[in-house]
C-alpha positions in Angstrom: 4.2 -17.8 3.6 5.7 -15.7 6.4 7.8 -13.8 3.9 4.8 -13.2 1.7 2.8 -11.9 4.7 5.7 -9.8 5.9 6.2 -8.1 2.5 2.4 -7.5 2.1 2.0 -6.1 5.7 5.0 -3.8 5.4 3.9 -2.6 1.9 0.4 -1.8 3.0 1.7 0.0 6.0 3.8 2.2 3.8 1.0 2.6 1.3 -1.4 3.9 4.0 1.1 6.5 5.2 1.8 7.7 1.6 -1.9 7.6 0.8 -2.8 9.8 3.8 -0.1 12.3 3.0 -1.1 12.3 -0.7 -4.8 12.8 0.2 -3.9 15.7 2.5 -1.8 17.2 -0.3 -4.5 16.8 -2.8 -6.9 18.6 -0.5 -4.5 21.4 0.3 -4.9 24.8 -1.3 -1.1 25.3 -1.3 0.7 24.5 -4.6 3.7 23.3 -2.5 1.6 20.4 -1.3 -0.9 20.0 -4.1 1.6 19.8 -6.9 3.9 17.1 -5.5 0.9 15.0 -4.4 -0.7 15.2 -7.9 2.7 14.4 -9.6 3.2 11.4 -7.3 -0.3 10.0 -8.1 0.1 10.5 -11.8 3.6 9.0 -12.0 3.0 5.8 -9.9 -0.4 5.1 -11.3 0.8 5.6 -14.9 3.7 3.1 -14.7 3.2 -0.7 -14.5 4.0 -2.2 -11.1 6.4 -4.7 -12.5 8.4 -1.9 -14.2 8.5 0.0 -10.9 9.9 -3.1 -9.2 12.7 -3.4 -11.8 13.4 0.4 -11.4 13.8 0.1 -7.6 16.0 -3.0 -7.8 17.9 -2.9 -11.1 17.9 0.8 -12.3 18.7 2.7 -9.1 22.1 0.9 -8.7 23.2 2.7 -11.9 22.3 6.1 -10.4 25.7 7.3 -9.0 25.7 10.4 -6.8 29.2 11.6 -5.9 29.6 12.0 -2.2 26.3 10.2 -1.3 26.1 7.1 -3.5 29.4 6.8 -5.5 28.6 3.2 -6.3 25.0 3.6 -7.1 21.8 3.4 -5.0 21.8 -0.3 -4.1 18.6 -1.5 -2.2 18.3 -5.1 -1.1 15.6 -7.1 -2.8 13.1 -7.3 0.1 13.2 -3.5 0.9 13.1 -2.7 -2.8 10.0 -4.9 -3.2 8.3 -3.3 -0.2 9.1 0.2 -1.5 7.8 -0.6 -5.0 4.5 -2.2 -3.7 4.0 0.5 -1.1 4.6 3.4 -3.4 2.4 2.0 -6.2 -0.5 1.1 -3.9 -0.2 4.3 -2.0 -0.8 6.2 -5.2 -4.0 4.3 -5.8 -5.2 4.5 -2.2 -4.7 8.3 -2.1 -8.0 8.9 -3.9 -9.7 6.5 -1.5 -8.5 8.5 1.5 -9.4 11.8 -0.2 -12.9 10.5 -0.9 -13.2 9.3 2.7 -12.1 12.7 4.1 -14.4 14.6 1.8 -17.4 12.4 2.8 -17.4 14.0 6.3 -19.7 17.0 6.3 -18.2 20.4 6.6 -20.7 21.2 9.4 -18.7 18.9 11.7 -15.5 20.8 10.9 -17.2 24.2 11.5 -18.7 22.9 14.8 -15.3 21.7 16.0 -13.7 25.0 15.1 -16.4 26.8 16.9 -15.7 24.8 20.0 -12.1 26.1 19.9 -10.3 23.2 18.3 -7.4 23.8 16.1 -7.3 22.6 12.5 -4.9 19.8 13.4 -7.2 18.7 16.3 -10.2 18.7 14.0 -8.3 16.5 11.6 -7.1 14.0 14.3 -10.2 13.9 16.5 -13.1 14.5 14.2 -12.3 13.9 10.5 -9.8 11.0 10.4 -11.6 8.7 12.9 -14.8 8.9 10.8 -13.0 8.8 7.5 -11.1 5.7 8.6 -14.4 3.8 9.0 -15.3 4.8 5.4 -12.0 3.7 3.9 -11.6 0.4 5.8 -13.4 -1.8 3.1 -11.4 -0.5 0.1 -8.1 -0.6 2.1 -8.9 -4.2 3.0 -9.5 -5.1 -0.6 -6.2 -3.4 -1.5 -4.4 -5.5 1.1 -5.9 -8.7 -0.2 -4.9 -7.7 -3.8 -1.4 -6.7 -2.6 -1.0 -10.1 -0.9 -1.4 -11.7 -4.4 0.6 -9.0 -6.2 3.5 -9.6 -3.7 4.3 -12.6 -6.0 5.8 -10.1 -8.4 8.8 -9.7 -6.0 9.8 -13.2 -6.9 11.4 -11.6 -10.0 13.9 -10.1 -7.6 14.7 -13.6 -6.0 12.8 -12.8 -2.8 12.1 -16.2 -1.2 8.3 -15.8 -1.0 5.7 -18.3 -1.9 5.8 -18.1 -5.7 9.6 -18.1 -5.8 9.9 -21.2 -3.6 7.2 -23.1 -5.5 8.8 -22.2 -8.9 12.3 -23.1 -7.7 11.3 -26.5 -6.3 9.1 -27.2 -9.3 11.9 -26.6 -11.7 14.3 -28.6 -9.5 12.1 -31.7 -9.4 10.3 -31.1 -12.8 7.0 -30.8 -10.8 5.9 -27.3 -11.8 2.2 -28.3 -12.1 2.0 -29.7 -8.5 4.1 -26.9 -6.8 2.2 -24.1 -8.6 -1.1 -25.6 -7.7 0.0 -25.8 -4.1 1.1 -22.2 -4.2 -2.3 -21.2 -5.7 -4.1 -23.0 -2.9 -2.1 -21.3 -0.2 -2.8 -17.9 -1.8 -6.5 -18.8 -1.8 -6.4 -19.8 1.8 -4.7 -16.5 2.8 -7.3 -14.6 0.8 -10.1 -16.3 2.7 -8.5 -15.6 6.1 -7.9 -12.0 5.2 -11.5 -11.6 4.0 -12.7 -12.9 7.3 -10.5 -10.6 9.3 -11.7 -7.7 7.1 -15.3 -8.4 7.8 -14.6 -8.5 11.6 -12.7 -5.2 11.4 -15.6 -3.6 9.4 -18.1 -4.8 12.0 -15.9 -3.4 14.8 -15.5 0.0 13.1 -19.3 0.2 12.4 -20.3 -0.3 16.0 -21.1 3.4 16.4 -23.7 3.2 13.6 -25.4 0.3 15.2 
């Protein structure tokens, strides 16, 4: 369970950073930022997550770069799983962040600029705090989904919940019992995360009340 939660938390942290950068790129009028952001979203949303996991863990070691990676780009299983989950979910969450930022009226930006704030100050002090309140529910749902999808890293022999239950089940010929126990633990974690999400939503909405 700790490994499952660690992979999920690290992946969602990476996904939030990538999603924020991707959303800002999508909202930018510069082709230097808009183009890479659009390509990133299209690529990672168009390839199945399991394929992405295998690419990070199995395909990159075959990419040899003389001088930098003469023996291939070898990434350990846990970091490879975090990168795969974070990059994939970051692409999906980019549109969520973009919608949250665009939900803030332009009048607030104009008012902040009229008060003498710079564009970066408007983004940090006016836009993002309000947009964060809007995107908290979908981000919480993505985190819960990622906690369950973290079971896919068991294909890389990461010792998380599904890998342990499958290994012990095969060892003692008790696959039914061990997989049911794993399913119950996933369910319990989902219930706890849903409760924490509701508390966070209530805290972020205190300004409206």
